[in-house]
N, CA, C and O of each residue as an XYZ file, in Angstrom:
512
protein
N     108.586     64.608    111.748
C     108.526     65.465    112.904
C     107.195     65.213    113.608
O     106.137     65.284    112.984
N     107.248     64.917    114.910
C     106.002     64.686    115.646
C     105.327     66.008    116.005
O     105.924     67.078    115.882
N     104.074     65.919    116.452
C     103.288     67.140    116.688
C     103.857     67.991    117.809
O     103.733     69.215    117.758
N     104.476     67.393    118.823
C     105.042     68.196    119.909
C     106.247     69.002    119.413
O     106.449     70.136    119.847
N     107.044     68.433    118.515
C     108.168     69.167    117.936
C     107.666     70.316    117.069
O     108.217     71.417    117.089
N     106.611     70.037    116.310
C     106.026     71.073    115.464
C     105.487     72.222    116.311
O     105.688     73.389    115.975
N     104.803     71.896    117.412
C     104.264     72.925    118.303
C     105.383     73.746    118.924
O     105.256     74.962    119.063
N     106.475     73.095    119.297
C     107.597     73.798    119.917
C     108.236     74.791    118.943
O     108.687     75.862    119.350
N     108.271     74.436    117.673
C     108.842     75.337    116.665
C     107.841     76.416    116.298
O     108.213     77.580    116.146
N     106.584     76.047    116.156
C     105.559     76.990    115.716
C     105.316     78.098    116.725
O     105.115     79.250    116.339
N     105.331     77.777    117.992
C     104.979     78.746    119.028
C     105.815     80.030    118.973
O     105.229     81.113    118.966
N     107.124     79.969    118.934
C     107.874     81.230    118.930
C     107.858     81.956    117.586
O     108.028     83.174    117.538
N     107.658     81.224    116.509
C     107.742     81.843    115.186
C     106.403     82.366    114.666
O     106.386     83.211    113.771
N     105.287     81.888    115.202
C     103.983     82.291    114.688
C     103.742     83.805    114.803
O     103.293     84.406    113.827
N     104.018     84.448    115.943
C     103.822     85.905    115.993
C     104.684     86.649    114.967
O     104.241     87.636    114.380
N     105.901     86.176    114.756
C     106.791     86.791    113.774
C     106.222     86.659    112.366
O     106.203     87.629    111.608
N     105.766     85.474    112.019
C     105.198     85.232    110.688
C     103.934     86.071    110.490
O     103.736     86.658    109.426
N     103.092     86.126    111.501
C     101.861     86.913    111.391
C     102.155     88.403    111.224
O     101.518     89.076    110.413
N     103.120     88.918    111.992
C     103.465     90.337    111.894
C     104.073     90.648    110.524
O     103.741     91.664    109.913
N     104.953     89.785    110.047
C     105.556     89.988    108.725
C     104.484     89.948    107.638
O     104.549     90.712    106.674
N     103.506     89.068    107.788
C     102.404     88.982    106.828
C     101.570     90.262    106.858
O     101.150     90.757    105.812
N     101.334     90.790    108.043
C     100.583     92.039    108.178
C     101.327     93.202    107.506
O     100.709     94.026    106.831
N     102.638     93.266    107.688
C     103.446     94.303    107.034
C     103.327     94.172    105.518
O     103.123     95.167    104.823
N     103.453     92.954    105.006
C     103.358     92.738    103.568
C     101.983     93.149    103.042
O     101.876     93.800    102.002
N     100.941     92.764    103.765
C      99.578     93.110    103.338
C      99.381     94.622    103.320
O      98.807     95.158    102.372
N      99.846     95.307    104.342
C      99.706     96.766    104.391
C     100.514     97.436    103.282
O     100.086     98.447    102.726
N     101.663     96.886    102.964
C     102.507     97.436    101.896
C     101.925     97.178    100.515
O     102.324     97.821     99.544
N     100.995     96.251    100.420
C     100.394     95.905     99.133
C      99.199     96.775     98.772
O      98.699     96.714     97.648
N      98.746     97.572     99.706
C      97.581     98.427     99.454
C      98.004     99.620     98.604
O      98.847    100.410     99.026
N      97.428     99.759     97.413
C      97.776    100.910     96.582
C      97.385    102.213     97.282
O      96.368    102.274     97.974
N      98.182    103.231     97.100
C      97.894    104.510     97.732
C      98.592    105.633     97.006
O      99.208    105.421     95.961
N      98.501    106.794     97.542
C      99.186    107.929     96.943
C     100.594    108.004     97.519
O     100.829    107.625     98.666
N     101.505    108.485     96.728
C     102.872    108.659     97.215
C     102.895    109.817     98.200
O     102.326    110.880     97.953
N     103.557    109.589     99.302
C     103.666    110.649    100.296
C     104.663    111.694     99.818
O     105.640    111.347     99.154
N     104.443    112.953    100.136
C     105.410    113.980     99.753
C     106.725    113.784    100.506
O     106.762    113.148    101.560
N     107.792    114.334     99.958
C     109.084    114.257    100.632
C     108.958    114.869    102.018
O     108.323    115.910    102.188
N     109.559    114.228    103.001
C     109.429    114.722    104.364
C     110.768    114.656    105.074
O     111.722    114.046    104.592
N     110.811    115.284    106.202
C     112.000    115.250    107.040
C     112.210    113.817    107.506
O     111.250    113.061    107.655
N     113.449    113.451    107.735
C     113.783    112.069    108.087
C     112.930    111.515    109.224
O     112.431    110.396    109.106
N     112.747    112.227    110.287
C     112.035    111.683    111.445
C     110.630    112.273    111.574
O     110.187    112.594    112.677
N     109.947    112.411    110.469
C     108.561    112.876    110.503
C     107.680    111.781    111.097
O     108.167    110.699    111.425
N     106.410    112.054    111.232
C     105.468    111.095    111.803
C     105.468    109.783    111.020
O     105.404    108.707    111.614
N     105.538    109.867    109.699
C     105.592    108.677    108.855
C     106.785    107.795    109.222
O     106.677    106.570    109.259
N     107.899    108.421    109.486
C     109.105    107.648    109.823
C     108.984    107.011    111.203
O     109.497    105.915    111.430
N     108.310    107.689    112.116
C     108.091    107.115    113.448
C     107.228    105.853    113.327
O     107.487    104.848    113.988
N     106.212    105.920    112.485
C     105.357    104.741    112.264
C     106.191    103.589    111.712
O     106.059    102.454    112.168
N     107.050    103.876    110.731
C     107.939    102.840    110.190
C     108.808    102.247    111.295
O     108.939    101.028    111.400
N     109.397    103.105    112.110
C     110.280    102.629    113.174
C     109.527    101.745    114.167
O     110.048    100.716    114.598
N     108.318    102.133    114.529
C     107.530    101.346    115.485
C     107.152     99.990    114.893
O     107.254     98.965    115.567
N     106.722     99.984    113.647
C     106.331     98.727    112.997
C     107.516     97.758    112.944
O     107.367     96.567    113.217
N     108.684     98.280    112.592
C     109.849     97.392    112.489
C     110.519     97.146    113.836
O     111.291     96.197    113.972
N     110.238     97.982    114.832
C     110.638     97.682    116.212
C     109.949     96.387    116.638
O     110.576     95.492    117.205
N     108.650     96.305    116.355
C     107.890     95.097    116.710
C     108.443     93.886    115.958
O     108.601     92.813    116.540
N     108.739     94.056    114.665
C     109.320     92.952    113.895
C     110.644     92.510    114.512
O     110.888     91.314    114.666
N     111.497     93.468    114.864
C     112.786     93.143    115.477
C     112.628     92.410    116.797
O     113.324     91.429    117.061
N     111.720     92.886    117.613
C     111.472     92.242    118.903
C     110.982     90.804    118.712
O     111.479     89.880    119.356
N     110.004     90.628    117.822
C     109.461     89.282    117.582
C     110.500     88.350    116.966
O     110.535     87.157    117.265
N     111.339     88.907    116.108
C     112.392     88.109    115.479
C     113.397     87.616    116.523
O     113.707     86.426    116.576
N     113.898     88.517    117.339
C     114.894     88.122    118.343
C     114.272     87.167    119.355
O     114.925     86.223    119.801
N     113.022     87.403    119.716
C     112.312     86.505    120.626
C     112.206     85.111    120.022
O     112.436     84.114    120.706
N     111.860     85.043    118.743
C     111.718     83.739    118.091
C     113.056     83.013    118.003
O     113.135     81.815    118.274
N     114.108     83.739    117.623
C     115.416     83.094    117.452
C     116.052     82.673    118.769
O     116.943     81.824    118.773
N     115.618     83.242    119.880
C     116.200     82.889    121.175
C     115.276     82.041    122.027
O     115.557     81.821    123.206
N     114.185     81.561    121.461
C     113.185     80.827    122.228
C     113.677     79.441    122.612
O     113.940     78.615    121.739
N     113.801     79.180    123.886
C     114.090     77.867    124.475
C     115.018     76.956    123.680
O     114.645     75.837    123.325
N     116.194     77.423    123.410
C     117.192     76.552    122.821
C     116.968     76.163    121.381
O     117.552     75.182    120.920
N     116.138     76.899    120.646
C     115.936     76.587    119.235
C     117.255     76.719    118.464
O     117.415     76.138    117.391
N     118.175     77.472    119.011
C     119.458     77.709    118.356
C     120.578     77.128    119.216
O     121.590     77.788    119.452
N     120.398     75.914    119.674
C     121.391     75.257    120.531
C     122.786     75.344    119.928
O     122.997     75.053    118.750
N     123.708     75.743    120.749
C     125.095     75.814    120.318
C     125.472     77.138    119.668
O     126.654     77.397    119.445
N     124.504     77.968    119.365
C     124.812     79.278    118.782
C     125.177     80.236    119.895
O     124.547     80.226    120.952
N     126.158     81.043    119.679
C     126.501     82.090    120.634
C     125.496     83.221    120.479
O     124.940     83.419    119.399
N     125.262     83.963    121.555
C     124.238     85.013    121.528
C     124.541     86.094    120.489
O     123.615     86.676    119.923
N     125.815     86.370    120.230
C     126.166     87.348    119.206
C     125.753     86.892    117.813
O     125.342     87.703    116.984
N     125.863     85.609    117.562
C     125.459     85.071    116.259
C     123.940     85.136    116.099
O     123.438     85.472    115.026
N     123.217     84.816    117.161
C     121.755     84.900    117.127
C     121.341     86.341    116.865
O     120.457     86.598    116.047
N     121.972     87.274    117.552
C     121.675     88.694    117.369
C     121.917     89.111    115.925
O     121.083     89.789    115.325
N     123.038     88.714    115.372
C     123.383     89.071    113.996
C     122.386     88.468    113.000
O     121.935     89.160    112.088
N     122.042     87.199    113.163
C     121.082     86.546    112.262
C     119.728     87.238    112.340
O     119.089     87.470    111.314
N     119.290     87.564    113.536
C     117.995     88.220    113.709
C     117.991     89.609    113.073
O     117.041     89.964    112.374
N     119.031     90.391    113.306
C     119.122     91.731    112.718
C     119.176     91.636    111.195
O     118.480     92.380    110.503
N     119.989     90.734    110.672
C     120.084     90.589    109.212
C     118.756     90.152    108.609
O     118.360     90.658    107.559
N     118.070     89.230    109.251
C     116.753     88.805    108.779
C     115.821     90.011    108.670
O     115.158     90.204    107.651
N     115.780     90.811    109.721
C     114.883     91.974    109.742
C     115.281     93.023    108.709
O     114.416     93.608    108.057
N     116.580     93.267    108.554
C     117.031     94.252    107.563
C     116.716     93.800    106.143
O     116.312     94.606    105.304
N     116.901     92.523    105.878
C     116.556     91.986    104.551
C     115.050     92.106    104.332
O     114.608     92.445    103.234
N     114.264     91.831    105.365
C     112.815     91.955    105.232
C     112.428     93.415    104.976
O     111.569     93.687    104.138
N     113.048     94.344    105.684
C     112.758     95.769    105.483
C     113.123     96.199    104.067
O     112.367     96.928    103.424
N     114.272     95.754    103.582
C     114.690     96.093    102.211
C     113.728     95.486    101.194
O     113.370     96.133    100.210
N     113.314     94.251    101.429
C     112.371     93.618    100.495
C     111.013     94.316    100.542
O     110.324     94.394     99.524
N     110.626     94.819    101.700
C     109.365     95.551    101.817
C     109.425     96.847    100.999
O     108.471     97.183    100.296
N     110.525     97.559    101.089
C     110.661     98.789    100.300
C     110.723     98.475     98.803
O     110.164     99.215     97.995
N     111.387     97.402     98.434
C     111.439     96.985     97.030
C     110.039     96.607     96.546
O     109.634     96.973     95.443
N     109.311     95.874     97.376
C     107.934     95.481     97.042
C     107.063     96.716     96.798
O     106.266     96.738     95.860
N     107.213     97.740     97.637
C     106.397     98.945     97.491
C     106.663     99.673     96.176
O     105.798    100.386     95.668
N     107.842     99.493     95.639
C     108.182    100.105     94.348
C     107.240     99.613     93.244
O     106.927    100.355     92.313
N     106.795     98.366     93.353
C     105.954     97.751     92.332
C     104.454     97.873     92.613
O     103.640     97.443     91.797
N     104.086     98.445     93.742
C     102.676     98.626     94.089
C     102.206     99.959     93.498
O     102.857    100.985     93.693
N     101.077     99.948     92.775
C     100.581    101.186     92.163
C     100.411    102.312     93.195
O      99.881    102.112     94.288
N     100.877    103.488     92.807
C     100.750    104.704     93.617
C     101.532    104.640     94.935
O     101.253    105.404     95.859
N     102.506    103.734     95.023
C     103.392    103.654     96.200
C     104.806    103.894     95.718
O     105.084    103.835     94.521
N     105.687    104.161     96.646
C     107.075    104.391     96.265
C     108.010    103.724     97.267
O     107.630    103.421     98.398
N     109.210    103.510     96.829
C     110.264    102.967     97.668
C     111.111    104.147     98.141
O     111.442    105.028     97.347
N     111.460    104.172     99.415
C     112.147    105.332     99.980
C     113.274    104.885    100.902
O     113.055    104.099    101.824
N     114.470    105.383    100.652
C     115.623    105.034    101.491
C     115.416    105.499    102.928
O     115.883    104.845    103.862
N     114.722    106.619    103.116
C     114.484    107.113    104.474
C     113.506    106.211    105.233
O     113.596    106.089    106.454
N     112.587    105.591    104.525
C     111.723    104.596    105.162
C     112.565    103.408    105.627
O     112.381    102.897    106.731
N     113.484    102.981    104.774
C     114.370    101.867    105.151
C     115.229    102.239    106.359
O     115.442    101.413    107.247
N     115.717    103.469    106.395
C     116.524    103.907    107.543
C     115.686    103.946    108.820
O     116.176    103.585    109.890
N     114.435    104.377    108.721
C     113.539    104.371    109.886
C     113.244    102.932    110.314
O     113.223    102.630    111.507
N     113.018    102.051    109.346
C     112.816    100.629    109.641
C     114.038    100.080    110.390
O     113.904     99.384    111.396
N     115.216    100.404    109.884
C     116.466     99.927    110.474
C     116.642    100.436    111.898
O     117.092     99.698    112.774
N     116.288    101.696    112.130
C     116.387    102.253    113.482
C     115.478    101.488    114.445
O     115.885    101.180    115.565
N     114.275    101.186    114.026
C     113.364    100.409    114.864
C     113.900     99.019    115.155
O     113.786     98.520    116.274
N     114.485     98.399    114.141
C     115.060     97.051    114.295
C     116.208     97.058    115.301
O     116.254     96.224    116.206
N     117.124     97.993    115.142
C     118.289     98.077    116.036
C     117.847     98.410    117.464
O     118.353     97.827    118.422
N     116.918     99.334    117.604
C     116.407     99.700    118.925
C     115.758     98.503    119.614
O     115.975     98.282    120.806
N     114.972     97.736    118.882
C     114.319     96.555    119.466
C     115.347     95.548    119.958
O     115.222     95.016    121.062
N     116.352     95.287    119.153
C     117.374     94.313    119.557
C     118.167     94.815    120.761
O     118.469     94.047    121.675
N     118.502     96.100    120.760
C     119.226     96.667    121.891
C     118.410     96.610    123.175
O     118.933     96.262    124.234
N     117.135     96.950    123.082
C     116.261     96.910    124.257
C     116.064     95.475    124.738
O     116.081     95.208    125.940
N     115.881     94.567    123.806
C     115.705     93.155    124.176
C     116.938     92.648    124.911
O     116.817     91.954    125.920
N     118.118     92.988    124.412
C     119.351     92.567    125.075
C     119.464     93.174    126.466
O     119.832     92.488    127.420
N     119.149     94.450    126.581
C     119.243     95.128    127.862
C     118.317     94.484    128.879
O     118.723     94.250    130.018
N     117.087     94.196    128.494
C     116.118     93.570    129.397
C     116.578     92.168    129.794
O     116.430     91.770    130.949
N     117.125     91.430    128.855
C     117.580     90.060    129.152
C     118.776     90.052    130.079
O     118.977     89.097    130.829
N     119.580     91.120    130.034
C     120.776     91.183    130.889
C     120.473     91.672    132.297
O     121.321     91.555    133.182
N     119.287     92.215    132.522
C     118.924     92.717    133.864
C     118.681     91.584    134.818
O     118.367     91.817    135.986
């Protein structure tokens, strides 16, 4: 692969990789377990915003200048959403093994809401 091909691939995916790395690093910090809270508490809003950004960066990367030539937009959308959901699930699983952290289904649901919202908004903006 020549350097121009590498640059073309790296450019759309680098923000996604950096954001995913930041999420992993933040999830690795030992802390106290948060008390049980209402589904859409402030903590859940933070989860939704963080994974909204992941969803946006993921869909942006997968749709960048023909990187997915021949793929229909529905397939790109599905691959991007599945990638983000798997990442969110792995993040919650990872937190289970971090001292003084916990894995929470409501965190995953908030992550999922952010992911779906990002993809929906991205589609809406692209269709305008």
